[in-house]
KOLTIKOL-921980 format. One record per atom (N, C-alpha, C, CB): x, y, z; residue in one letter. Coordinates in steps of 0.1 Angstrom, whole numbers, plus 2048, in hexadecimal, padded with zeros to 3 digits. Glycine has a CB too. Layout:
// KOLTIKOL-921980
XYZA;...
This chain:
// KOLTIKOL-921980
E6B7B884EX;E5D7BB84AX;E577AF844X;E5E7C683FX;E4A7AD846X;E437A1842X;E367A583CX;E4079884FX;E3379D831X;E2679F82AX;E1E79282CX;E287A281BX;E12794832X;E09789835X;DFD78982BX;E0478A844X;DFA77D825X;DEF77C81CX;DF2772811X;DEC78A816X;DEA772806X;DDE77B804X;DD277580BX;DDC77C7F5X;DC877E80DX;DBB77B813X;DB077E809X;DB9782820X;DA6775809X;D9A777800X;D94785804X;D9076C802X;D93788811X;D8E795815X;D96799821X;D7E794819X;D9A7A5821X;DA17AB82DX;D987B7832X;DAF7B0829X;D957B683FX;D8C7C0845X;D957C7850X;D7F7BA84BX;D9B7D384CX;DA37DA856X;D9C7E0861X;DAC7E484FX;D8E7E385FX;D867E9869X;D8B7F786DX;D857E1876X;D917FE863X;D9580C865X;D8B81585FX;DA380E85EX;D8B822864X;D8282C85FX;D7482A864X;D8282B850X;D7182286EX;D64820873X;D63828880X;D61811876X;D5682D883X;D5583688FX;D5782F89CX;D4783C88EX;D5B8368A6X;D5D8318B3X;D4F82F8BAX;D6583A8BBX;D458368B6X;D388368BDX;D2D8348B3X;D368438C5X;D2282E8B8X;D1682D8B0X;D158218A6X;D158398A8X;D0A82189FX;D07816896X;D1181688AX;CF9817891X;D1380A884X;D1C808878X;D157FE86FX;D2A80387CX;D13802863X;D0E7F9859X;D197F1852X;D0680184EX;D167E584DX;D207DD847X;D257E483AX;D1A7CF843X;D1D7EC834X;D227F4828X;D2D7FD82BX;D167FB822X;D2F800838X;D3A80983CX;D4880183DX;D37810849X;D477F483CX;D547EC83DX;D5C7EE831X;D507DE840X;D697F1833X;D737F0828X;D777E1827X;D7F7F982BX;D757DC81BX;D797CE818X;D837CE80DX;D6C7C5814X;D8F7C9810X;D9A7C8806X;D9B7BA800X;DA87CD80CX;D977B87F3X;D997AB7EDX;DA77A77EAX;D907AA7E1X;DAB79A7EBX;DB87967E9X;DC279F7F0X;DBC7967DAX;DBF7A17FDX;DC77AB805X;DD37A580CX;DBE7B180FX;DDB7AE811X;DE77AA818X;DEA7B4823X;DF37A880FX;DF27B082DX;DF67B8838X;E057B9839X;DF07B3846X;E0A7C583AX;E197C783BX;E1C7CA84AX;E1E7D2832X;E257C284FX;E287C385EX;E377C6860X;E247B6865X;E3A7CF869X;E477D286DX;E487D487CX;E4D7DD865X;E517CD882X;E537CF891X;E467CD898X;E597DD894X;E3E7C3894X;E327BF89BX;E277C9899X;E357BF8A9X;E287D3890X;E1D7DC88DX;E197DB87EX;E227EA890X;E0C7DD87CX;E077DE86FX;E0B7EC869X;DF77DC86EX;E127EB85EX;E167F8857X;E0F7FB84BX;E257F7855X;E087F1845X;E017F3838X;DF77E8836X;E0A7F682CX;DEC7EB830X;DE37E082BX;DDF7E481DX;DD67DE835X;DDC7DA815X;DD87DD807X;DD87D17FFX;DE27E8801X;DD87D37F2X;DD87C77E9X;DE67C07EAX;DD77CC7DAX;DE57B37ECX;DF17AB7EFX;DFC7AC7E4X;DED79C7F0X;DF87AB7D8X;E027AC7CDX;E087BA7CCX;DFB7A87C0X;E007C47CEX;E067D27CEX;E107D47DAX;DFA7DC7CFX;E0D7CE7E5X;E167CF7F1X;E237C77EEX;E0F7CB7FEX;E217BC7E8X;E2D7B47E5X;E367BB7DBX;E297A67E0X;E317C17D1X;E397C87C7X;E3F7D47CEX;E307CC7BBX;E387DB7D7X;E3E7E77DDX;E487E47E7X;E337EF7E3X;E487D77EDX;E517D37F7X;E577C67F4X;E4A7D3805X;E607C57E9X;E657B87E5X;E6D7B17EFX;E6D7BA7D8X;E737B87F8X;E7C7B1802X;E747AB80EX;E867BB807X;E677AE80FX;E5F7A981AX;E5E79A81AX;E517AF81AX;E5F795826X;E5D786828X;E4E784826X;E61782837X;E4B77881FX;E3D77581CX;E3876B826X;E3C77080DX;E2D76E82DX;E26764835X;E1976182DX;E2376A844X;E1A757825X;E1075481AX;E0574B81FX;E1774E80EX;DF974F81CX;DED74781FX;DE973F812X;DE174F824X;DE4733814X;DE272B808X;DD3728805X;DE871E80AX;DCA72B80EX;DBC72880CX;DB473580DX;DB771E816X;DA7735809X;D9F74180AX;D9D745819X;D9173F803X;DA075181CX;D9F75682AX;D9A76482BX;DAC754832X;D93767836X;D8F775839X;D98779845X;D8077683DX;D9E785844X;DA678A84FX;DA0795857X;DB478F849X;DA0793864X;D9B79E86DX;DA67A1877X;D8E799875X;DA57AD87DX;DAE7AF889X;DAB7A6894X;DAD7BE88EX;DB57A389DX;DB379B8A8X;DA87A18B1X;DC07998B0X;DA17998B8X;D9679E8C1X;D9D7A28CEX;D8C7938C4X;D967AC8D5X;D997B18E2X;D8E7AD8EBX;D9C7C08E2X;D917A58F6X;D867A2900X;D897AB90BX;D87793904X;D807B590DX;D837C0916X;D7D7BE924X;D7E7CD911X;D787B2927X;D727AF934X;D737A0936X;D637B4935X;D7D79B93EX;D7E78D942X;D8278C951X;D88785939X;D7F780956X;D8377C964X;D8A76F963X;D7677B96EX;D9476D95AX;D99760957X;DA475C962X;D9F75F94AX;DA776496CX;DAF760977X;DA775B982X;DB976C97BX;DA574E983X;D9D74898EX;DA073A98FX;D8E74A98BX;D9D73499AX;D9E72599DX;D9171F99FX;DA87239A9X;D9071299CX;D8470B99FX;D7970D995X;D7F70F9ACX;D6E706998X;D6270698FX;D5670A997X;D606F8988X;D4C70F990X;D3F712996X;D3470A98FX;D3C721996X;D376FE98BX;D2D6F6984X;D216F398DX;D346E997FX;D236F299AX;D186F09A3X;D0E6FB9A2X;D1D6ED9B2X;D147089A2X;D0B7149A1X;D03713994X;D147209A1X;D0A70F989X;D0370F97DX;CF770597DX;D0D70C971X;CFA6F9982X;CF06EF983X;CE46F398BX;CF66E2989X;CE76FA996X;CDC6FF99FX;CD470A997X;CE27059ACX;CDB713990X;CD571E989X;CCB71897EX;CDF727982X;CD070F976X;CC770A96BX;CBC701971X;CCF702961X;CBD6FD97EX;CB36F5984X;CA96FF98BX;CB86EC98EX;CAB70C98AX;CA171598FX;CA571C99CX;C9570F990X;CB07199A2X;CB47209AEX;CB872E9ACX;CC07189B5X;CB57369B6X;CB87459B6X;CC67479BAX;CAE74C9BFX;CCA7549B7X;CD87589BBX;CDA7569CAX;CDA7679B7X;CD075A9D2X;CD17589E1X;CD174A9E5X;CC575F9E8X;CCA7419DEX;CCA7339E1X;CD872E9DEX;CC072B9D8X;CDE7329D4X;CEC72D9D0X;CF67329DAX;CF07329C2X;CF573F9DEX;CFE7459E8X;CFD73E9F6X;CFB7549EAX;CF073B9FAX;CEE734A06X;CF4726A06X;CDF733A0AX;CF57209FAX;CFB7129F9X;D0A7139F8X;CF570B9EDX;D1071F9FAX;D1E7209F9X;D247249EBX;D257139FEX;D1B7279E2X;D2072B9D5X;D2173A9D3X;D167259CAX;D2173E9C6X;D2374C9C3X;D317509C3X;D1B7549CDX;D3375E9C2X;D417639C1X;D4A75E9CCX;D417729C0X;D4475D9D8X;D4D7599E4X;D5374B9E2X;D4575A9F1X;D4C7439DBX;D517359D8X;D5E7379D0X;D4772D9D1X;D5E73F9C6X;D6A7419BEX;D757489C6X;D6674A9B1X;D717519CFX;D7B7579D7X;D8274D9E0X;D747629E0X;D7A7449E6X;D8073A9EEX;D8A7319E7X;D757319F5X;D8672D9DBX;D8F7249D3X;D9B72B9CDX;D8671E9C7X;D997389CAX;DA473F9C4X;DAE7439CFX;D9F74C9BEX;DAA7469DBX;DB37489E6X;DBB73C9E9X;DAB74C9F3X;DB57309E8X;DBC7239EBX;DC671F9E0X;DB27189EDX;DC57249D4X;DCD7209C9X;DDB7269CBX;DC77259BBX;DE57209C5X;DF37259C5X;DF572F9BAX;DFD71A9C4X;DFF7379BBX;E037409B0X;E047399A3X;E107489B4X;E0B72E9A3X;E0D726997X;E00721991X;E1771B999X;DF771C999X;DEA717994X;DE372298EX;DE27119A0X;DE272E994X;DDB73998EX;DE173D981X;DDA745997X;DEF73E981X;DF6742974X;DF3739969X;E05743977X;DF372C96CX;DF1722962X;DE372295DX;DF4714967X;DD9725965X;DCB726961X;DCA732958X;DC272896DX;DD073D95BX;DCF749952X;DD5746945X;DD6755959X;DE1740944X;DE873C938X;DDF73392FX;DF573693AX;DD9729935X;DD171F92EX;DC5727927X;DCC714937X;DBE72F92FX;DB273692AX;DB6740920X;DAA73C936X;DC1747922X;DC5751918X;DC974B90BX;DD175991EX;DD073F90CX;DD47398FFX;DC87338F8X;DDD72D902X;DBD72F8FFX;DB172B8F8X;DAB7378F1X;DA7724901X;DAA7428F8X;DA574E8F2X;DAD7528E6X;DA575A8FDX;DBA7518E7X;DC37558DCX;DC174C8D0X;DD27548E0X;DBF73F8D1X;DBC7378C6X;DAF73A8BFX;DBC7288CBX;DA67418C7X;D997448C1X;D997538BDX;D8E7428CCX;DA57598BBX;DA67668B5X;DA67728BFX;D9B7688ACX;DA676F8CCX;DA677A8D6X;DB577C8D9X;D9E7768E2X;DBB7878D4X;DC97898D6X;DCD7928E2X;DCF7908CAX;DC379A8E7X;DC57A28F2X;DB97A08FCX;DC67B28EEX;DBB79F909X;DB079D912X;DB37A491FX;DAF78E915X;DA97AA925X;DA97B0932X;DA77A493CX;D9E7BB934X;DAF7A5947X;DAD79A951X;DAC7A195FX;DBA791951X;DA179E966X;D9E7A4973X;DA379B97FX;D8F7A7974X;DA67A298AX;DA779B996X;D9879B99CX;DB17A29A1X;D977999A9X;D8979A9AFX;D8478D9B5X;D8079E9A4X;D8D7839B5X;D897769BCX;D937749C8X;D8976A9B3X;D9A77F9CBX;DA377F9D7X;D9D7869E3X;DB17859D3X;D9B7939E1X;D9479B9EBX;D9B79C9F8X;D867959EDX;DA779A9F8X;DB079EA03X;DBE7A19FDX;DB1793A0FX;DC67A7A05X;DD37AC9FFX;DDB7A19F9X;DDB7B3A0AX;DDD796A01X;DE678C9FBX;DE07859EFX;DE8781A06X;DD37839EFX;DCD77C9E4X;DCC7849D7X;DBF7769E8X;DC87919D9X;DC879A9CDX;DD679C9C7X;DC27A89D1X;DE079D9D0X;DEE79E9CBX;DF17919C3X;DF77A09D6X;DED7859C9X;DF07789C3X;DEA7789B5X;DEB76D9CBX;DDD77C9B4X;DD677B9A7X;DDD78499CX;DC877F9A8X;DE07909A0X;DE679A996X;DF4796993X;DE57A899BX;DFC79099CX;E0978B999X;E0877F990X;E117879A6X;DFE777992X;DFC76B989X;DF976F97BX;DF176298EX;DF177A979X;DEE77F96CX;DFB785966X;DE378A96DX;E0378C96DX;E0F792968X;E19786964X;E1679B972X;E1A77C96CX;E22771968X;E1D76995CX;E24767974X;E1076895BX;E0A761950X;E0D768943X;DFB760952X;E0E775943X;E1177D937X;E1E778931X;E1178B93BX;E27772938X;E3476E933X;E3376192CX;E3E76D93EX;E2875992EX;E2774C929X;E1C74A91EX;E24742934X;E17755918X;E0D75590EX;E10761904X;DFF755913X;E0E75F8F7X;E0F76B8EEX;E047758F0X;E0F7668E0X;DF97718F6X;DEE77B8F8X;DF2787900X;DE27748FFX;DEC7928FEX;DEE79F905X;DE47A0910X;DEE7AB8FCX;DE87A491CX;DDF7A6927X;DDE7B592BX;DE379E933X;DD27B992FX;DD07C5937X;DCA7C1944X;DC67CF92EX;DD07C594FX;DCC7C095CX;DC37CB963X;DD87BC965X;DBA7C696BX;DB07CF972X;DAE7C9980X;DA37D096BX;DAF7D298AX;DAC7CF998X;D9D7D099AX;DB47D89A2X;D977C499DX;D897C49A1X;D877BF9AFX;D817BA997X;D8F7C49B8X;D8D7C19C6X;D807C69CBX;D997C89CFX;D7A7D09C5X;D6C7D49C8X;D627CC9C0X;D6A7E39C5X;D637BF9C1X;D5A7B59BBX;D4E7B39C4X;D617A89B8X;D517AF9D0X;D477AE9DBX;D4F7B19E8X;D407A09DCX;D477B59F2X;D4E7B79FFX;D507A9A05X;D467C0A09X;D5D7A5A08X;D5F797A0DX;D59795A1AX;D6E795A0DX;D55788A1CX;D4F784A28X;D58786A34X;D4A776A28X;D65785A32X;D6E786A3EX;D74794A40X;D7977CA3BX;D6E79EA3AX;D727ABA3CX;D6A7B1A47X;D717B4A2FX;D717B7A51X;D6A7BDA5DX;D677CCA5AX;D737BBA6AX;D5C7CEA54X;D587DCA51X;D4E7DDA46X;D647E4A4DX;D487E9A44X;D3E7EAA39X;D447EDA2CX;D347F5A3DX;D3C7F0A22X;D417F1A14X;D4A7FEA13X;D357F3A0AX;D47808A1AX;D4F814A1AX;D5D811A20X;D49820A22X;D5D80AA2AX;D6A806A30X;D727FDA27X;D687FFA3EX;D6C7F4A21X;D737EBA18X;D787F2A0CX;D697E0A13X;D717FBA06X;D768039FBX;D8180C9FFX;D6A80B9F4X;D80812A0BX;D8B81AA11X;D98811A12X;D88820A1EX;D96805A16X;DA27FCA17X;DA87F9A09X;D9E7EEA1DX;DA07F79FFX;DA57F69F1X;DAE8029EDX;D9A7F49E7X;DA880E9F0X;DAF81A9ECX;DBC81D9F3X;DA58269EDX;DBC81AA00X;DC781EA08X;DD2813A0AX;DC2822A16X;DCE806A09X;DD77FCA0BX;DDA7F39FEX;DD37F3A16X;DCF7EF9F8X;DD17E69ECX;DD77ED9E0X;DC47DF9E8X;DD17F89DCX;DD57FF9CFX;DE38049D0X;DCC80A9CCX;DE880A9DCX;DF680E9DDX;DFF8029DBX;DF98159EAX;DFB7F69E0X;E047EA9DFX;E047E59D1X;DFE7DF9E8X;DF97E69CAX;DF97E29BBX;E017EC9B3X;DEA7E29B6X;E007F99B6X;E088039AFX;E178019B1X;E048119B4X;E1B7FE9BDX;E297FC9C0X;E2F7F09B8X;E2B7FA9CFX;E277E69B5X;E2C7DB9ADX;E287DC99EX;E267CE9B3X;E227E799AX;E1E7E998CX;E157DE987X;E2B7EB983X;E0C7DA98FX;E037CE98CX;DF77D2984X;DFF7C7999X;DF27DE985X;DE77E297DX;DE67F197CX;DDA7DC983X;DDF7F6972X;DDC804971X;DCD807970X;DE380A964X;DC57FC973X;DB67FE972X;DAF7F897EX;DB27F6965X;DA47FF981X;D9C7FB98DX;D8D7F9988X;D9D805998X;D877EF98DX;D797EC98AX;D717EB997X;D787DF981X;D647ED996X;D5B7EB9A2X;D4E7E699CX;D597F89AAX;D477DD9A4X;D3A7D79A1X;D307DF9A8X;D3A7C89A4X;D287E79A1X;D1D7EF9A7X;D107E79A5X;D1C7FD9A1X;D0B7E29B0X;CFF7DA9B0X;CFA7D89BEX;D027CC9A9X;CED7D49C0X;CE87D29CDX;CEF7C89D5X;CD97CF9CCX;CF47BD9CEX;CFC7B39D5X;D0A7B69D6X;CFA7A69CEX;D0F7C19D2X;D1D7C59D2X;D1F7D29D9X;D237C59C4X;D217DD9D1X;D247EA9D7X;D1A7F49D2X;D327EF9D3X;D167FD9DBX;D0C8089D7X;D128129CEX;D0680E9E4X;D0A8199C7X;D0F8249BFX;D1482F9C7X;D0382A9B6X;D0E8319D3X;D1383C9DCX;D218399E1X;D0983D9E8X;D2482D9E4X;D328299E8X;D3C8299DCX;D3281C9F0X;D378249D1X;D408239C5X;D448309C0X;D3881B9BAX;D3C83A9C0X;D408479B9X;D4C84D9BFX;D348519BBX;D4E84F9CCX;D5A8549D2X;D6684B9D0X;D588589E0X;D6383E9D1X;D6E8349CFX;D748359C1X;D698269D1X;D6C8369B7X;D718379A9X;D788459A7X;D6583699FX;D7384F9ADX;D7985C9ABX;D8785C9B2X;D718679B0X;D888569BDX;D958569C4X;D9F84D9BCX;D938509D2X;D9A8419B7X;DA38399AFX;DA88409A3X;D9C82C9ABX;D9F84899DX;DA2850991X;DAD85A994X;D9685698AX;DAB8619A0X;DB486B9A4X;DC28659A7X;DAF8729B1X;DC28589ABX;DCF8519ADX;DD684D9A0X;DCD8459B5X;DCF850995X;DD584D988X;DD1840981X;DE484C989X;DC7839987X;DC282D982X;DB782F977X;DBD82398DX;DB782796DX;DAB827964X;DA082096BX;DAF820956X;D94825969X;D8981F970X;D7E819967X;D8382997AX;D7880F96BX;D6D808964X;D6380396EX;D727FD95BX;D57800969X;D4C7FC973X;D447F096DX;D43808975X;D427E6976X;D377DC974X;D2A7E3977X;D397CF97DX;D227E696CX;D167EE96EX;D097E9968X;D197FC967X;CFE7EB96FX;CF17E896AX;CEF7DA966X;CEE7F195DX;CF57D096EX;CF37C296AX;CE57BE96EX;CFD7BA971X;CE17C197AX;CD37BD97FX;CCA7C9981X;CD57B498BX;CD07D4985X;CC97E0988X;CD07EC982X;CC77E2997X;CC87F697EX;CCE802979X;CD580A983X;CC380B972X;CDE81397FX;CE581C988X;CF481D986X;CE2818996X;CFA811983X;D09811982X;D0E819976X;D0D803982X;D0781896BX;D0D81F95FX;D0C82E961X;D0481B953X;D02833968X;D0284196BX;D0E846973X;CF6845973X;D1383E97CX;D1F841984X;D2B84097BX;D21837990X;D2B836972X;D37835969X;D38841960X;D35828960X;D2D84695BX;D2D852952X;D3285E95AX;D2085494CX;D2C85F966X;D2E86B96FX;D3D86C972X;D2686A97CX;D44861975X;D52862979X;D5C86096EX;D55857984X;D5685F962X;D5F85E956X;D66850955X;D69868956X;D5F846958X;D65838957X;D68835948X;D5B82E95DX;D7282D946X;D75828938X;D6A820932X;D82820938X;D6481893BX;D5980F936X;D4F80D941X;D5E802930X;D4380993DX;D38804946X;D347F7940X;D2C80E947X;D367EC948X;D357DE942X;D297D7949X;D427D7945X;D227CF940X;D167C7943X;D0A7CE93CX;D137C6952X;D037D7943X;CF97E093EX;CEC7D893AX;CFE7E6931X;CEA7CC93FX;CDE7C593CX;CD17CC941X;CDE7B7942X;CD37D494CX;CC77DB952X;CC77E994FX;CC77D9961X;CCF7EE945X;CCF7FC942X;CC280193DX;CDA7FF938X;CBD80C941X;CB181293CX;CB381D932X;CA8817948X;CA982392EX;CAA82D923X;CB3839927X;C9C83391FX;CB283D933X;CBB848938X;CC9844939X;CB684D946X;CCC83793DX;CD983293EX;CDF832930X;CDA824944X;CD782D926X;CDC82D918X;CDF83B913X;CD182690FX;CD7844916X;CD9852911X;CE6857917X;CCD85B915X;CE8855924X;CF485A92AX;D01854924X;CF4858939X;D01847923X;D0C84091DX;D0F84590FX;D0A83191CX;D05847907X;D0784C8F9X;D0D85A8F9X;CFA84B8F2X;D09862903X;D0E86F903X;D1C871909X;D0587890AX;D2286590DX;D2F866915X;D3A85F90CX;D2D85E922X;D4685F912X;D5185890CX;D5384A912X;D5E86090DX;D4A84691BX;D4B839922X;D4682E918X;D4383992FX;D4E824916X;D4B81990DX;D41810914X;D57811908X;D3680D90DX;D2C803912X;D307F590EX;D1E80790CX;D347ED918X;D397E0916X;D2E7D6919X;D467DD91EX;D297CF90FX;D1F7C5911X;D257B7912X;D147C6906X;D1E7AF91AX;D247A291EX;D1A79691CX;D297A292DX;D1979290FX;D0F78890CX;D1177A913X;D0E7858FDX;D1E778917X;D2176B91EX;D1A76A92BX;D3076A920X;D19776932X;D1277693FX;D0377493DX;D14783946X;CFD77A932X;CEF77892FX;CEC76992CX;CEA780924X;CF5763925X;CF3754922X;CF474C92EX;CFD750917X;CFE74F936X;D01747942X;CF674894DX;D0E74B948X;CF075494EX;CE6757958X;CD8755953X;CE876595DX;CD6753946X;CC9751940X;CC175E941X;CC2747947X;CC776A93EX;CC077693FX;CC277E932X;CC677F94BX;CBB789930X;CBB790924X;CC9797921X;CB079B924X;CCB79A915X;CD77A1911X;CD77B0914X;CDA79F902X;CE27B6915X;CE37C4916X;CDE7CA909X;CF27C9919X;CD87D690AX;CD17DC8FEX;CDB7E28F5X;CC87E7903X;CE37DA8EEX;CEE7DE8E5X;CE87E68DAX;CF67D28E0X;CDD7E28D4X;CD87E98C8X;CD37F78CCX;CCC7E18C3X;CCD7F88D7X;CC88068DCX;CD480F8DFX;CBF8058E8X;CDF8098E5X;CEB8108E8X;CF18168DBX;CF58088F0X;CF380D8D1X;CF98118C5X;CF081C8BEX;CFB8058BCX;CE381A8BDX;CDB8238B7X;CDB8318BEX;CCD81E8B6X;CDD8318CBX;CDE83D8D2X;CEB8448D0X;CDB83B8E1X;CF583D8CBX;D028438C9X;D0D83F8D2X;D018528C9X;D0B8348DAX;D158308E3X;D208288DCX;D0F8278EEX;D2C8278E2X;D3681E8DEX;D348118E5X;D458248E1X;D328068DDX;D2E7F98E3X;D397EF8E0X;D217F48DEX;D3F7E98EBX;D487DE8EAX;D417D18EFX;D557E18F2X;D467C68EAX;D417B98EEX;D4D7B18F5X;D3B7B18E2X;D4A7AC901X;D557A5908X;D4F79890DX;D5B7AD913X;D5778E911X;D52781915X;D4E780924X;D5D777913X;D5478892DX;D5178793BX;D55779940X;D4278993EX;D5E772939X;D6276493DX;D6576494CX;D6F760934X;D5D75C953X;D5F75B962X;D5974E966X;D58767969X;D5C749972X;D5873C976X;D4973B97AX;D60737982X;D4274697CX;D35746980X;D2A748976X;D3374F98BX;D29754971X;D1E758968X;D22756959X;D1A76696AX;D2E756956X;D32755948X;D3E74B946X;D36763942X;D3C73E948X;D47735948X;D4C73193AX;D4472994FX;D4473492FX;D4772F922X;D5373691CX;D3B732919X;D5474391CX;D6074A917X;D6274B909X;D6B74591DX;D58747901X;D597478F2X;D547548EDX;D5173B8EBX;D5D75E8EBX;D5976B8E7X;D5276C8DAX;D657748E7X;D577668D0X;D507678C3X;D427618C3X;D597608B8X;D417558C9X;D3474F8C9X;D2A7588D1X;D347418D0X;D2E75D8DCX;D257668E4X;D217728DCX;D2C76A8F1X;D2B7788D5X;D287848CDX;D1F7818C1X;D3578A8C8X;D217758BBX;D187728AFX;D0A76F8B3X;D1E7658A9X;D087688BEX;CFB7658C3X;CF47728C7X;CFB75B8CFX;CFB77B8CFX;CF57888D3X;CF17908C6X;CFE78F8DCX;CFA7908BCX;CF77988B0X;CE97948AAX;D027968A6X;CE67878AAX;CD97838A5X;CCE7888ADX;CD87748A4X;CCF7888BAX;CC578C8C3X;CC379C8C3X;CC77888D2X;CCE7A38C2X;CCE7B18C4X;CCE7B88B6X;CD97B68CCX;CCF7B08ABX;CCF7B689EX;CDB7BF89CX;CC27BE89BX;CE77BA89EX;CF47C189CX;CFA7BD88FX;CFE7BF8A8X;CFE7C7887X;D057C487BX;D127BE87DX;D067D1872X;D187B7873X;D257B1874X;D2F7BC877X;D297AA867X;D2E7C8871X;D377D3873X;D377D7882X;D347DE86AX;D2B7D7888X;D297DB896X;D307D189FX;D1B7DD899X;D2E7C489BX;D347BA8A4X;D437BA8A3X;D2F7AC89FX;D497BB897X;D577BB895X;D5D7C889CX;D5B7BB887X;D567D389BX;D5B7DF8A2X;D5B7DD8B1X;D537EB89EX;D507D78B6X;D4F7D48C4X;D597CB8CAX;D417CF8C7X;D5F7C38C1X;D697B98C5X;D777BD8C3X;D667AC8BEX;D797C98BDX;D867CD8B9X;D897DB8BFX;D897CD8AAX;D887E58B6X;D8C7F38BAX;D847F98C5X;D8D7FC8AEX;D777F68C5X;D6E7FB8D0X;D727F58DDX;D5F7FA8CDX;D757E88DDX;D797E18E9X;D877E68EEX;D7A7D28E7X;D907E98E4X;D9D7EF8E8X;D9B7FD8EEX;DA67F08DBX;D918048E9X;D8E8118EFX;D8A8108FEX;D838198E7X;D82805901X;D7E80390FX;D89801918X;D747F790FX;D947FC913X;DA07F991BX;DAB80491AX;DA77EC916X;DA880E911X;DB281990FX;DBF815909X;DB481F91DX;DBE80B900X;DCA8068F9X;DC98098EAX;DCD7F78FCX;DD580A8E3X;DD480C8D5X;DD27FE8CEX;DE28118CFX;DCE7FE8C1X;DCB7F28BAX;DD47F18ADX;DBC7F08B7X;DE07F58AFX;DE97F68A3X;DF27E98A1X;DF28028A4X;DF27E18ACX;DFB7D58AAX;DF67CC89FX;DFB7CD8B8X;DFF7C489AX;DFB7BB88FX;DF67AE895X;E087B8886X;DEA7B089CX;DE37A48A1X;DD77A1898X;DDD7A88B0X;DD8795892X;DCF792886X;DCA784888X;DD7793879X;DBF782881X;DB9774881X;DB2772873X;DAE77288CX;DB476686EX;DAF762861X;DA5757862X;DBB75F857X;D9975985CX;D8F74F85CX;D8E74784FX;D8175585FX;D8C73A850X;D8C732843X;D7F73383BX;D8E723847X;D7D73F835X;D7274182DX;D7674D823X;D65745836X;D6D74F81AX;D7075A810X;D67766811X;D6E754802X;D5E76681BX;D5477181DX;D5377382CX;D4776D816X;D55780830X;D5578383EX;D48780845X;D58791840X;D3D77F83DX;D3077D843X;D2E76E848X;D2577F839X;D37765844X;D37758849X;D3B757858X;D4174F841X;D4276085CX;D4776086AX;D3C760874X;D5176B86DX;D33769874X;D2876A87DX;D1D760879X;D2377887EX;D1C75D86DX;D12754868X;D1374686FX;D13752859X;D1F742872X;D21735878X;D20736888X;D2F72F874X;D1D74288DX;D1A74489BX;D2573F8A4X;D0D73D89EX;D317418A0X;D3C73E8A9X;D437318A6X;D3873E8B7X;D3D72989EX;D4371C89BX;D4F71D891X;D39712895X;D4F727889X;D5A72A880X;D65731887X;D55732873X;D7072B88AX;D7B731891X;D86735888X;D8072889CX;D8F73E88CX;D9A742884X;DA4736882X;DA274D889X;DA9734876X;DB3729873X;DC172E875X;DB1724865X;DC373B875X;DD1740878X;DCF74D880X;DD974486BX;DD774F88AX;DD775B893X;DE6760893X;DD27588A1X;DE776D891X;DF4773892X;DF477D89EX;DF877B885X;DFF77C8A6X;E017858B1X;E0D78D8AEX;E0277E8BFX;E0C79B8AEX;E177A38AAX;E1E79F89DX;E227A38B5X;E1679A894X;E1B796887X;E20788886X;E257A0882X;E20781890X;E26773890X;E1A769892X;E3077289CX;E1B75F88AX;E1175488CX;E1374D899X;E12749881X;E0874B8A0X;E097458AEX;E047378AEX;E0274E8B9X;
């Protein structure tokens, strides 16, 4: 048993609602707090001195400076398994070129597919480890990692195997997702219906046999897959036992409605969600995952997080870390900047980065994954807009 602390303020983020708006006054703040950990789980939080007296045999992991303690962040939407760079795309975008201009010049998602297919298993694994460890140092202890830059059997298997191997070389926790339905690959001989049938009948059984993933994603958009094709695909994947999630409403409305209809765990992006989309999400158990990194990378407006919360939706914030639209990958900075634009309270941001993000992945949040910031007041964290990083991170109760 281990006792960690003391902390100037300890914010356990317990007792807060899964859905809807949260005021900072609803935060439980424990002064001079401590965390009792056993077998990698948090078993008690409270006043440090009271916990020490109640558990005199506990090992002390003592902090020496004023700190604020939060649970570790959960990044519920990333694409950190990829090879190569899309800096040329970015330069063209900020110079005013359109998506079609960039695609005609050989850029876009297909550029990442080409480079990822050419990478070795080891290269991909090392890329995932490096990005995951950077995330971990910045307080992100659990992260979802998608495939989707392979788009054929060998390459999708390679990506998901690389993610599984990477999990052995970093303390971070991974949740893997198959995004073979990212775009229809140029070298596939058939239409979108045929490609989605191939995923269901050939790719997913192969992934299941190797226990590579329990989740399936699809990009519903004019440049990717239609709602009409996505709906039966998602229902079939769900019937096969996979958890389902959707890239929805990034540029046009429609995807989030499908997500709600089929009972998806989350609908992610939502920049183009309209009033009816917001109402449906709020009335459902589908988590609305907003991705400010994509808005920053593409120079477009944020998802309507404030309206979603006020309507009663469960809102999570994720980085969308990817080589094209969201290359930064700094989850806290993105959330802090979005909170100013969308008028999100600190409580809403911290909920969106922890237990609501965990809900989007269908995982518990009981592990002793913790992060301590070098300040005495939790409000300093968002005030510095991402420049204030945690000075200590614990994974399963161990300093990493």
